[in-house]
Structure formats: C-alpha cells, structure tokens
C-alpha positions as CSV (number, residue, x, y, z in Angstrom):
1,M,-1.3,73.9,-129.0
2,G,-3.2,75.1,-125.9
3,G,-1.2,76.9,-123.3
4,T,1.5,78.2,-125.7
5,G,0.2,81.8,-125.8
6,K,-1.9,81.6,-129.0
7,S,-4.6,84.0,-127.8
8,P,-2.4,87.1,-127.8
9,I,-1.0,86.0,-131.2
10,V,-4.6,85.8,-132.6
11,R,-5.4,89.2,-131.2
12,N,-2.2,90.7,-132.5
13,L,-2.9,89.4,-136.0
14,A,-6.4,90.8,-135.8
15,A,-5.1,94.2,-134.7
16,F,-2.6,94.3,-137.5
17,F,-5.2,93.8,-140.2
18,L,-7.6,96.2,-138.5
19,S,-4.9,98.9,-138.5
20,K,-4.6,98.4,-142.3
21,G,-8.3,99.1,-142.7
22,H,-9.5,95.5,-143.2
23,P,-12.6,94.1,-141.5
24,V,-11.6,91.1,-139.4
25,A,-13.4,88.1,-137.8
26,I,-12.1,85.7,-135.2
27,A,-13.9,82.4,-135.4
28,S,-13.6,80.3,-132.3
29,R,-15.3,77.3,-130.8
30,G,-15.7,78.9,-127.4
31,M,-15.7,77.2,-124.1
32,G,-18.4,75.9,-121.8
33,G,-21.8,74.3,-122.4
34,S,-23.4,77.0,-124.6
35,K,-25.5,75.2,-127.2
36,H,-26.2,78.3,-129.3
37,P,-23.8,80.3,-131.4
38,V,-22.9,83.8,-130.4
39,Y,-22.0,86.2,-133.2
40,A,-20.7,89.5,-131.8
41,S,-19.9,92.6,-133.9
42,S,-18.2,95.8,-132.8
43,Q,-21.0,97.8,-134.4
44,Q,-23.7,96.0,-132.3
45,L,-22.9,98.2,-129.3
46,H,-24.2,101.2,-131.2
47,Q,-27.1,99.5,-132.9
48,E,-28.7,97.1,-130.5
49,A,-29.8,97.1,-126.9
50,H,-29.0,93.4,-126.7
51,H,-25.2,93.0,-126.3
52,S,-24.3,89.6,-127.6
53,H,-20.6,90.1,-126.6
54,T,-21.6,89.5,-123.0
55,Y,-22.4,85.9,-123.9
56,L,-19.0,85.2,-125.3
57,S,-16.5,82.8,-123.6
58,D,-13.8,84.2,-121.5
59,E,-11.1,84.2,-124.2
60,N,-13.5,85.6,-126.8
61,R,-14.7,88.3,-124.5
62,E,-11.1,89.3,-123.9
63,H,-10.6,89.5,-127.7
64,F,-13.7,91.6,-128.0
65,E,-13.0,94.1,-125.2
66,L,-9.4,94.7,-126.0
67,L,-9.9,95.1,-129.7
68,L,-12.8,97.4,-129.1
69,A,-10.7,99.6,-126.8
70,Q,-8.0,99.8,-129.5
71,F,-10.3,100.1,-132.5
72,P,-13.6,101.6,-131.4
73,K,-14.6,102.7,-134.9
74,D,-13.5,99.7,-136.9
75,L,-15.5,96.7,-137.9
76,F,-14.7,93.3,-136.5
77,F,-16.5,90.2,-135.5
78,I,-16.1,87.5,-132.8
79,L,-17.9,84.4,-134.1
80,Q,-18.4,81.7,-131.5
81,N,-19.7,78.4,-132.8
82,K,-18.6,74.8,-132.4
83,K,-19.3,74.5,-136.2
84,R,-16.8,77.1,-137.6
85,R,-18.1,76.5,-141.1
86,D,-21.5,77.9,-140.0
87,S,-19.7,80.9,-138.7
88,L,-18.1,81.5,-142.1
89,L,-21.5,81.0,-143.9
90,Y,-23.0,83.6,-141.5
91,L,-20.1,86.1,-142.3
92,K,-20.2,85.6,-146.0
93,N,-23.3,87.7,-146.5
94,I,-22.4,90.4,-144.0
95,A,-18.7,91.0,-144.6
96,P,-17.5,89.0,-147.6
97,A,-14.2,90.8,-147.7
98,A,-13.3,90.1,-144.1
99,I,-10.1,88.4,-143.0
100,V,-11.0,85.4,-140.9
101,I,-8.7,84.0,-138.2
102,L,-9.6,80.5,-137.0
103,D,-8.6,80.4,-133.4
104,D,-7.5,76.8,-132.6
105,G,-9.3,75.6,-135.7
106,L,-6.5,73.8,-137.6
107,Q,-8.3,70.4,-137.5
108,H,-11.4,71.8,-139.1
109,F,-10.7,70.8,-142.7
110,D,-14.2,71.8,-143.9
111,C,-13.1,75.5,-143.5
112,P,-11.0,76.8,-146.4
113,R,-7.7,78.4,-145.4
114,D,-5.1,80.4,-147.2
115,I,-2.5,80.2,-144.5
116,N,-1.8,77.6,-141.8
117,I,0.0,78.7,-138.6
118,C,0.9,76.6,-135.6
119,V,2.1,78.0,-132.2
120,W,4.7,75.9,-130.4
121,Q,6.9,76.1,-127.4
122,P,10.4,74.6,-128.2
123,D,10.6,72.7,-124.9
124,L,7.2,71.0,-125.4
125,L,8.1,69.9,-128.9
126,R,11.5,68.6,-127.9
127,N,10.6,66.8,-124.7
128,A,7.2,65.2,-125.3
129,P,6.8,62.0,-127.3
130,P,5.1,62.6,-130.6
131,Y,2.1,60.5,-129.8
132,C,1.2,62.9,-127.0
133,F,0.6,65.9,-129.2
134,P,-3.2,66.8,-129.2
135,L,-2.8,69.2,-132.1
136,G,-4.7,70.2,-135.2
137,P,-4.4,67.7,-138.1
138,Y,-2.8,65.1,-135.7
139,R,-6.3,64.6,-134.2
140,E,-7.8,63.6,-137.5
141,G,-5.3,61.3,-139.1
142,F,-2.7,63.7,-140.5
143,G,-0.3,62.5,-137.7
144,A,-0.1,59.0,-139.3
145,R,2.5,60.6,-141.6
146,S,4.6,61.3,-138.5
147,M,5.5,64.5,-136.8
148,Q,8.2,65.0,-139.4
149,G,5.5,65.4,-142.0
150,L,3.3,67.5,-139.8
151,L,6.0,70.1,-139.3
152,N,6.0,70.7,-143.0
153,H,2.3,71.3,-143.0
154,F,2.5,74.9,-141.8
155,D,3.1,78.1,-143.7
156,Y,4.4,79.6,-140.5
157,R,5.6,78.0,-137.3
158,F,5.4,80.5,-134.5
159,W,7.6,79.8,-131.5
160,S,6.7,81.3,-128.1
161,R,7.6,82.6,-125.7
162,T,10.7,84.7,-125.3
163,T,12.0,88.3,-124.8
164,K,14.1,90.3,-127.2
165,Q,17.0,90.0,-124.7
166,N,16.8,86.1,-124.9
167,E,16.1,85.7,-128.5
168,I,19.5,84.3,-129.6
169,L,19.3,81.6,-126.9
170,F,15.7,81.0,-127.8
171,Q,16.5,80.3,-131.4
172,E,19.1,77.7,-130.3
173,G,16.2,75.9,-128.6
174,I,14.1,76.1,-131.7
175,A,16.9,74.5,-133.7
176,L,17.2,71.7,-131.2
177,S,13.5,71.0,-131.3
178,L,13.4,70.8,-135.0
179,K,16.5,68.6,-135.1
180,K,14.6,66.0,-133.2
181,F,12.4,65.6,-136.3
182,S,15.2,66.0,-138.9
183,H,14.4,69.6,-139.7
184,T,16.3,72.8,-139.6
185,P,15.0,76.3,-139.1
186,N,13.9,78.2,-142.2
187,S,12.0,81.3,-143.3
188,C,8.7,79.9,-141.9
189,D,10.0,79.8,-138.3
190,V,9.0,83.0,-136.4
191,S,10.1,83.9,-132.8
192,V,7.4,85.5,-130.7
193,C,8.5,87.9,-128.0
194,Y,6.1,88.5,-125.1
195,E,5.7,91.6,-123.0
196,F,3.8,91.1,-119.7
197,R,1.4,94.0,-118.8
198,M,-0.7,94.9,-115.8
199,V,-3.8,97.2,-115.8
200,N,-5.8,98.6,-112.9
201,I,-9.5,97.5,-113.4
202,V,-12.0,100.1,-112.2
203,I,-15.6,98.8,-111.8
204,N,-18.3,101.4,-112.1
205,T,-20.6,100.4,-109.2
206,Q,-23.6,102.3,-110.6
207,Q,-23.6,100.9,-114.2
208,N,-21.8,97.6,-113.7
209,D,-19.3,98.4,-116.4
210,Y,-15.5,98.8,-116.0
211,T,-12.4,100.5,-117.4
212,F,-8.8,99.6,-117.7
213,E,-6.0,101.9,-116.6
214,D,-2.4,101.1,-117.6
215,M,0.0,100.6,-114.7
216,A,3.7,101.3,-115.0
217,T,4.7,99.6,-111.7
218,P,2.3,98.0,-109.2
219,Q,2.3,100.0,-105.9
220,V,1.4,98.7,-102.5
221,N,0.6,101.6,-100.2
222,N,1.0,99.7,-96.9
223,N,2.1,96.3,-95.6
224,S,-1.3,95.6,-94.1
225,Q,-2.9,95.1,-97.5
226,K,-3.4,91.4,-98.3
227,I,-2.6,90.5,-101.9
228,G,-4.3,87.5,-103.5
229,I,-3.3,86.0,-106.9
230,A,-6.2,83.9,-108.4
231,C,-6.3,82.3,-111.8
232,G,-8.0,79.5,-113.7
233,I,-5.6,79.0,-116.6
234,A,-3.3,76.4,-118.1
235,H,0.3,76.5,-116.8
236,P,-0.3,78.9,-113.9
237,Q,3.4,78.7,-112.8
238,G,4.4,80.6,-115.9
239,F,1.9,83.3,-115.0
240,L,3.3,83.5,-111.5
241,N,6.8,83.8,-112.8
242,D,5.8,86.7,-115.0
243,L,4.2,88.4,-112.0
244,K,7.3,87.9,-109.8
245,A,9.3,89.9,-112.3
246,V,7.1,93.0,-112.0
247,L,5.9,92.9,-108.3
248,P,8.1,94.5,-105.7
249,K,10.3,91.9,-104.1
250,T,9.2,92.9,-100.6
251,V,5.5,92.1,-101.3
252,S,4.0,89.0,-99.9
253,Y,1.0,87.3,-101.5
254,D,-1.3,84.2,-101.4
255,C,-2.1,82.1,-104.5
256,L,-5.2,80.2,-105.6
257,F,-4.7,78.2,-108.7
258,L,-7.9,76.7,-110.2
259,S,-8.4,74.5,-113.2
260,D,-8.3,76.0,-116.7
261,H,-11.5,77.9,-117.5
262,S,-12.7,77.3,-113.9
263,P,-16.1,78.8,-113.0
264,V,-16.8,80.6,-109.8
265,T,-16.4,78.3,-106.7
266,K,-17.0,78.9,-103.0
267,K,-13.3,78.6,-102.5
268,L,-12.7,81.4,-104.9
269,E,-15.3,83.7,-103.3
270,I,-13.8,83.1,-99.8
271,F,-10.3,83.9,-101.3
272,I,-11.5,87.2,-102.8
273,E,-13.3,88.2,-99.6
274,N,-10.2,87.7,-97.5
275,H,-7.9,89.9,-99.6
276,N,-7.7,93.6,-100.3
277,I,-5.9,93.4,-103.7
278,I,-6.8,90.8,-106.2
279,I,-4.5,90.0,-109.1
280,L,-6.0,88.0,-112.0
281,T,-5.8,87.5,-115.7
282,L,-8.3,89.4,-117.9
283,K,-9.6,86.0,-119.1
284,D,-10.5,85.1,-115.6
285,F,-11.9,88.5,-114.9
286,F,-14.4,88.3,-117.8
287,R,-15.5,84.9,-116.8
288,W,-15.9,85.6,-113.1
289,I,-17.5,89.0,-113.4
290,S,-20.5,87.5,-115.1
291,N,-21.4,85.9,-111.7
292,E,-23.5,88.4,-109.8
293,N,-22.2,87.4,-106.3
294,T,-18.5,87.5,-107.5
295,R,-19.0,90.8,-109.2
296,E,-20.3,92.4,-106.0
297,L,-17.3,91.0,-104.1
298,L,-14.9,92.4,-106.7
299,K,-16.4,95.9,-106.6
300,S,-14.9,96.5,-103.1
301,K,-11.4,95.3,-104.0
302,T,-8.4,96.8,-105.8
303,L,-8.2,94.8,-109.0
304,W,-5.0,94.3,-111.0
305,G,-5.5,92.6,-114.4
306,C,-2.7,90.9,-116.3
307,L,-2.3,90.4,-120.0
308,V,0.5,90.0,-122.6
309,N,1.5,91.9,-125.7
310,V,3.3,90.1,-128.5
311,D,5.9,91.1,-131.1
312,F,6.6,88.9,-134.1
313,Q,10.1,88.8,-135.4
314,I,8.7,88.9,-139.0
315,P,7.4,91.8,-141.1
316,L,3.6,91.2,-140.9
317,P,3.1,92.8,-144.3
318,L,4.4,89.4,-145.6
319,L,1.2,87.9,-144.3
320,E,-0.8,90.6,-146.0
321,K,1.0,90.0,-149.3
322,S,0.6,86.2,-149.1
323,L,-3.2,86.7,-148.7
324,C,-3.2,88.7,-152.0
325,I,-5.1,91.5,-150.2
326,E,-3.3,94.2,-152.1
327,K,-4.6,92.8,-155.4
328,T,-8.2,92.4,-154.3
C-alpha cells in the first residue's frame, strides 16, 4: 500500500542480499510520463558516459544513490518500466542469478514470484472499509474472495511503522487489525521499526554533483536563519511529526506541502528563495534537483535531507533460505 513506508523496506531487502554477495535488481513502474524504460546498473557509472540513472523517477533515483553509496563495488540494477515482465526479460540475459524485488508490483501476475510481501499500517487496515483498499491482487479480481482471503495470500505481512520502544503496543494494534478479518497474528507477521535520519546535502557548484554528510543533531547557528520544510509526498503530517522529534524545540519554521511526486512549481521556487535552510526528503531532492532553475536556487541554501532506516523483527536469513539461494 502506498504511503506505508514500503520504499525503505525495498531498499533494506536489497541491501541485505547485496551484503551477502548476491546481485540484486529492483523492478519498478516509476512515476511520471516517461514512455521509455530506464535500465540503470551500478557498473554503468564506470563504463559509460551516458548515466541512465539520472533519468530514473524520484524513488528509484533514491534507491540507486543510497545503494551505490553503501555498495560502490557491488552489482545491482534499477529497472524502471511500466511492463515489469519486460524488465525481467532484459535482466535474464545479463544477470540470470539476480534476486529481483518487485516494488509495488503485486498485481502483475505475469511476473513469476517466489515470495509475496505486503506492507500495511495497522490503523489503515482496521479503520478503512475493505472496498477502499487499492492494493495488489484486489485491483484485478482477487478481492472478490474478500479481504479475509487476501490476508492469507502473503508469505509475509510487514507492519509499519513503529519504534523498538513501542513494539509491544504496536503488536496489540496488529492483533486488533487482523481480528477485524477473523485472523490472528502468526509467523508471517513482521513488525518494522523505523529510524528517522537527517543528512546535510552538499552540492558541488562546479560539477553539479552532491554528497551526503550524516548529521547527529540539526544545529541552527542563529535565530535569524529562516527554515523552510518543503515536501511533495503522501501523508506529509507523518513526516512533519518525525521532524519535530529531532529539531530543537526553540526552532521556528514554515511548511510547504505539495501533492505526492509534485514537480517544481513557482510557489516552490519562491518558498526556497525566501528561506536560508531548506529541509526536504531525499525523494523530493532527486526530483527537484533535475530542474535547472531549482538546482541553482538550492546551491546557495543549507540543505537538510531526510530519510528513514528500517529494522525488521525477523531474521532476514529466513528470506534467503526460503528462496533456496544456499542450494543454487
């Protein structure tokens, strides 16, 4: 389900398998009006002058950049194509042993899968009427068997988002959500703990590239600095709540909430121009930095990027074992 935090889960799964020495591919539809597929490889940076990763959608670009920073020498792919099956056919001849993660592709039944995972939020499942769920198999007829049947469709049900301190209370919410559909928690239910992170984004004005520097605690040097929080994401209030927990309580700020995957607007450019410090998600940064005018505006600002790390309350080697990777 969109807006439940599936992107960091996808990236965490990719990082786990890369750390075990397996080539990994993330296959995604992408966003926007791009008519042509974009197949980006971590090795292309060293082999080609044409960097296909710059044409990826915001979420896919975030996957690419963060995985490249963590695994600069390992092989991975970001396959962006509305027809995911075509992405798999492309990959088959290049990296036949790769582990493929279908990001938001549960409804694409023409793609073979070994494991089905759904990401939920307990409150969403408990409070929304079943016919409102725009998820996976439900879009293509599976939901005719009712939500009760759909819940049994998954090998793992990932529940987001909580912290390790709140996990017991969180699991009570999971049990209540499942009870609505006559289910009880079992071994396929996995709690996902989130850790909110901030990085300082440094743009190289000469080469138009950038680096990320980890920030322990955001520091504001003087009260005259105007702070602006801008984002174009689903559920921005959750993002703001995460920020409030890490920003100094004495800091004041302005907010600009745009629609999910929002492109650059005049309103956004004026907002950036009127603030010294800009706080934004990395997804928004990668989308807006591709606009030349916005990139020039951001160069003169202090940029704080926000992302989340995730921790599964399950030994991930169980996933590796269930894919029979050790045997092959």
